[in-house]
C-alpha positions in Angstrom: -1.4 -62.5 3.1 -1.8 -66.0 1.6 -1.9 -68.3 4.6 -0.1 -71.0 2.6 3.1 -69.0 2.4 5.8 -69.5 4.9 7.2 -67.2 7.6 6.0 -66.4 11.1 2.3 -66.8 10.1 2.6 -70.5 9.5 1.4 -71.3 13.1 -1.7 -69.3 13.1 -3.0 -70.3 16.5 -1.3 -71.3 19.7 -1.2 -74.9 20.9 -3.7 -74.0 23.7 -6.1 -72.5 21.2 -5.7 -75.7 19.1 -6.5 -77.7 22.2 -9.6 -75.6 22.9 -10.8 -75.9 19.3 -10.3 -79.7 19.2 -12.0 -80.1 22.7 -15.1 -78.2 21.4 -15.1 -80.3 18.2 -14.8 -83.5 20.2 -17.7 -82.7 22.6 -19.9 -81.5 19.7 -19.1 -84.7 17.7 -19.9 -87.0 20.5 -23.2 -85.2 21.3 -24.4 -85.5 17.7 -23.1 -89.0 16.9 -23.7 -90.9 20.2 -27.5 -91.2 19.8 -26.9 -93.2 16.6 -24.9 -95.8 18.5 -27.2 -95.8 21.5 -30.1 -96.6 19.3 -28.1 -99.3 17.5 -27.1 -101.0 20.8 -30.7 -100.8 22.1 -31.9 -102.6 18.9 -29.2 -105.2 19.3 -30.1 -105.8 22.9 -33.8 -106.1 22.0 -33.0 -108.8 19.4 -30.3 -110.6 21.4 -30.4 -109.7 25.1 -27.0 -109.1 26.7 -26.3 -111.6 29.5 -24.4 -110.4 32.7 -20.7 -110.0 32.1 -21.0 -109.9 28.3 -19.2 -107.0 26.6 -20.2 -104.9 23.7 -18.6 -102.0 21.7 -19.9 -98.5 22.4 -18.9 -95.6 20.1 -19.3 -91.9 20.9 -18.0 -90.9 17.4 -14.5 -90.3 18.8 -13.4 -93.7 20.1 -14.7 -97.2 20.4 -15.1 -98.4 24.0 -15.5 -101.9 25.4 -18.5 -101.8 27.8 -19.4 -104.7 30.1 -23.0 -105.6 31.0 -23.5 -104.7 34.7 -24.6 -107.2 37.3 -27.6 -106.7 39.6 -29.2 -103.4 40.5 -31.6 -101.4 38.4 -31.9 -102.2 34.7 -29.1 -100.4 32.9 -29.9 -98.2 29.9 -29.2 -100.9 27.2 -31.6 -103.4 28.9 -34.7 -101.2 29.1 -37.6 -102.6 27.2 -38.7 -100.7 24.1 -40.5 -102.9 21.5 -38.8 -101.0 18.7 -39.9 -101.6 15.1 -36.8 -100.0 13.6 -34.2 -97.2 13.9 -36.7 -94.2 13.5 -39.2 -95.9 15.8 -36.5 -96.4 18.4 -35.5 -92.8 18.3 -39.1 -91.6 18.7 -40.0 -94.1 21.5 -36.9 -93.4 23.5 -37.5 -89.7 23.4 -41.3 -90.1 24.2 -41.0 -92.7 26.9 -37.6 -92.1 28.6 -36.8 -88.5 27.7 -34.4 -87.0 25.2 -31.4 -87.4 27.7 -31.6 -91.2 27.2 -30.2 -90.8 23.7 -26.8 -90.0 25.4 -26.9 -92.9 27.8 -23.5 -94.1 28.9 -21.7 -91.1 27.3 -20.0 -89.3 30.3 -17.6 -92.1 31.3 -16.4 -92.6 27.8 -15.8 -88.9 27.3 -13.1 -89.0 30.1 -11.0 -91.0 27.6 -12.2 -89.8 24.2 -11.9 -86.0 24.7 -8.2 -86.1 25.9 -7.3 -88.6 23.2 -8.8 -86.3 20.5 -7.2 -83.2 21.9 -3.8 -84.9 21.9 -4.3 -86.2 18.4 -5.4 -83.0 16.7 -3.0 -80.7 18.5 0.0 -83.0 17.8 -1.1 -83.3 14.1 -1.2 -79.5 13.7 2.1 -78.9 15.6 3.9 -81.7 13.6 2.5 -80.4 10.3 3.7 -76.8 11.0 7.2 -78.2 12.1 7.5 -80.4 9.0 6.4 -77.6 6.6 9.0 -75.2 8.1 11.7 -77.8 7.4 10.5 -79.4 4.1 8.5 -76.7 2.5 4.8 -76.0 2.0 4.2 -78.2 -1.0 5.6 -81.5 0.4 2.7 -83.9 -0.1 3.9 -86.5 2.4 3.6 -84.2 5.4 0.0 -85.1 6.2 0.8 -88.8 6.1 3.8 -88.5 8.4 2.1 -86.1 10.8 -1.1 -88.3 10.9 0.8 -91.5 11.6 2.9 -90.0 14.4 0.0 -88.1 16.0 -2.3 -91.2 16.0 0.5 -93.5 17.2 1.1 -91.2 20.2 -2.6 -90.8 21.1 -3.2 -94.5 21.0 -0.1 -95.3 23.1 -1.1 -92.7 25.8 -4.8 -93.8 26.0 -4.5 -97.6 25.7 -3.7 -98.4 29.3 -6.2 -95.9 30.6 -8.9 -97.5 28.5 -8.0 -100.9 29.9 -8.4 -99.5 33.4 -11.7 -97.8 32.6 -13.1 -101.1 31.3 -12.0 -102.9 34.4 -13.5 -100.2 36.7 -16.8 -100.3 34.7 -17.1 -104.1 34.9 -16.3 -104.6 38.6 -17.1 -101.3 40.2 -13.6 -101.1 41.7 -12.6 -98.5 44.2 -9.4 -96.6 43.4 -7.6 -98.6 46.1 -8.7 -101.9 44.5 -7.8 -100.5 41.1 -4.3 -99.7 42.2 -4.0 -103.3 43.6 -5.3 -104.6 40.2 -2.8 -102.6 38.2 0.2 -103.5 40.5 -0.8 -107.2 40.3 -1.0 -107.1 36.5 2.3 -105.4 36.2 4.1 -107.8 38.6 2.6 -110.9 36.9 2.8 -109.9 33.2 5.0 -106.8 33.1 4.3 -103.2 32.1 3.6 -104.3 28.5 0.4 -106.0 29.7 -1.2 -102.6 30.2 -1.0 -102.1 26.4 -2.8 -105.4 25.6 -4.8 -104.8 22.4 -2.6 -101.9 21.5 -1.3 -103.6 18.3 -4.8 -104.2 16.8 -5.8 -100.6 17.6 -2.6 -99.2 16.0 -3.1 -101.4 12.9 -6.6 -99.9 12.4 -6.1 -96.3 13.6 -2.6 -95.5 12.2 -3.4 -96.4 8.5 -6.8 -94.7 8.9 -5.1 -91.5 10.1 -2.5 -91.5 7.3 -5.2 -91.9 4.6 -7.6 -89.5 6.3 -5.2 -86.6 6.6 -3.7 -87.0 3.2 -7.0 -87.1 1.4 -8.4 -84.4 3.6 -5.6 -81.9 2.8 -5.8 -82.8 -0.9 -9.6 -82.4 -1.1 -9.5 -79.2 1.0 -6.9 -77.6 -1.3 -8.7 -78.7 -4.4 -12.1 -77.3 -3.2 -10.5 -74.1 -2.1 -8.9 -73.7 -5.6 -12.2 -74.4 -7.3 -13.9 -71.9 -5.1 -11.2 -69.3 -5.5 -10.5 -69.2 -1.7 -7.4 -69.1 0.4 -9.0 -70.4 3.5 -11.5 -73.3 3.7 -15.1 -72.5 4.5 -17.1 -74.5 7.0 -18.8 -76.5 4.2 -15.4 -77.2 2.4 -14.0 -78.6 5.7 -17.2 -80.6 6.3 -17.3 -82.1 2.8 -13.5 -82.9 2.8 -13.8 -84.5 6.2 -16.8 -86.7 5.3 -15.3 -87.9 2.0 -11.8 -88.6 3.4 -13.2 -90.3 6.5 -15.5 -92.5 4.4 -12.6 -93.6 2.2 -10.3 -94.4 5.1 -13.2 -96.2 6.9 -13.7 -98.6 4.0 -10.0 -99.2 3.5 -9.4 -100.0 7.2 -12.6 -102.0 7.9 -10.9 -105.4 8.0 -8.7 -104.2 10.9 -11.8 -102.8 12.6 -13.5 -106.2 12.4 -10.4 -107.9 13.8 -10.0 -105.3 16.6 -13.6 -105.7 17.8 -13.3 -109.5 17.8 -9.9 -109.4 19.6 -11.2 -107.0 22.2 -14.3 -109.1 23.0 -12.3 -112.4 23.0 -9.6 -111.0 25.3 -12.3 -109.8 27.7 -14.1 -113.2 27.6 -10.9 -115.1 28.5 -10.0 -112.7 31.2 -13.4 -112.5 32.9 -13.9 -116.3 32.9 -10.3 -116.7 34.1 -9.5 -118.9 31.1 -6.0 -119.4 29.8 -5.3 -117.1 26.8 -4.7 -118.9 23.5 -1.1 -118.7 22.4 -2.1 -117.8 18.8 -4.4 -114.7 19.0 -2.5 -112.3 16.8 -4.3 -110.0 14.4 -3.2 -112.1 11.4 -4.4 -115.3 12.9 -7.8 -113.8 13.7 -8.0 -112.4 10.2 -7.3 -115.8 8.7 -9.9 -117.4 10.9 -12.5 -114.9 9.8 -11.7 -115.5 6.1 -11.8 -119.3 6.6 -15.2 -119.1 8.4 -17.0 -116.4 6.5 -15.0 -115.8 3.3 -13.2 -112.6 2.3 -16.5 -110.6 2.7 -16.3 -111.5 6.5 -13.6 -108.8 6.8 -16.0 -106.2 5.5 -18.9 -107.0 7.9 -20.7 -103.9 9.1 -19.5 -101.6 6.3 -22.7 -99.5 6.1 -23.0 -99.0 9.9 -19.4 -98.0 10.0 -19.8 -95.5 7.2 -23.0 -94.0 8.8 -20.9 -93.5 12.0 -17.6 -92.4 10.6 -18.6 -90.0 7.8 -20.6 -87.6 10.0 -18.2 -87.9 12.9 -15.2 -86.9 10.7 -17.1 -84.2 9.0 -18.4 -82.6 12.3 -15.1 -82.9 14.1 -12.8 -81.4 11.4 -15.2 -78.6 10.4 -15.8 -77.6 14.0 -12.0 -77.7 14.6 -11.2 -75.6 11.6 -14.0 -73.2 12.5 -12.5 -72.9 16.0 -9.0 -72.3 14.7 -10.3 -69.6 12.3 -12.1 -67.9 15.2 -8.9 -67.8 17.3 -6.8 -66.7 14.3 -9.1 -63.6 13.9 -8.8 -62.9 17.6 -5.0 -63.1 17.4 -5.0 -60.7 14.4 -7.1 -58.2 16.3 -4.8 -58.3 19.2 -1.8 -57.6 17.0 
């Protein structure tokens, strides 16, 4: 049967199977992409050593996380000396001198946030797509846009306060009792909304990215399947569609990524030094300041590093996810 026809076959796998497929994809993506960011941070720290309390952005291919330089104790992974001459030299020296495990330094704490966020996002997207197709028909082109927007909006809203708490725990080494006290104090002083500080800049970057990504992915996947005479996408079709659609969305949303990174680090600086927050720190104000200082090109700072990170991450995640769903679909057919 053509899988693009309606009927009971439209939801090919159960939500639990979608969650397992997305969880596998998320872990595999982070294992493959994280070493690129670890090496980038090590090179940055070598050129401009991070002082105590300074924050930097750490990406595991699934999410960006604000990490804070730890105080005292043994040298953390990002401060270890290396004398690297470049990216390839850094890879080789880290493996030779510190062991291959060092390429995944700092990964476990970030996975606690990134994997659930990815599972929520991909499962919601597929469930919403199936629901909308049953109501609006298979050929409605706006479905991936709507499903992508709603799924990403939901995932960001759920994870935002948890990520704020994770950053605080990492910076101060809070116990759970102290953490509860911190959250209660923050809520009593600034209201519940304060737990979603930085949410708007994340939504402005991630929601348009998601809409563009899923629309282009579905269009490219369908086109490549038609060209190949296939009903179902192969691993390579999913991989190629994911890489291309991810690259396009990454370029289009880069200004919001630049603003989000700057806003995150500024907020942390004000909070950690107990300085009063500027009244005008909206996304648009930060964007205007960047343009005034560095010109329009300032909004596209870091384009190549972002593409190097996003293209493989999107390709690996979606192809693994589609492969996982295809595997479960075959198991379900056998059971029937």
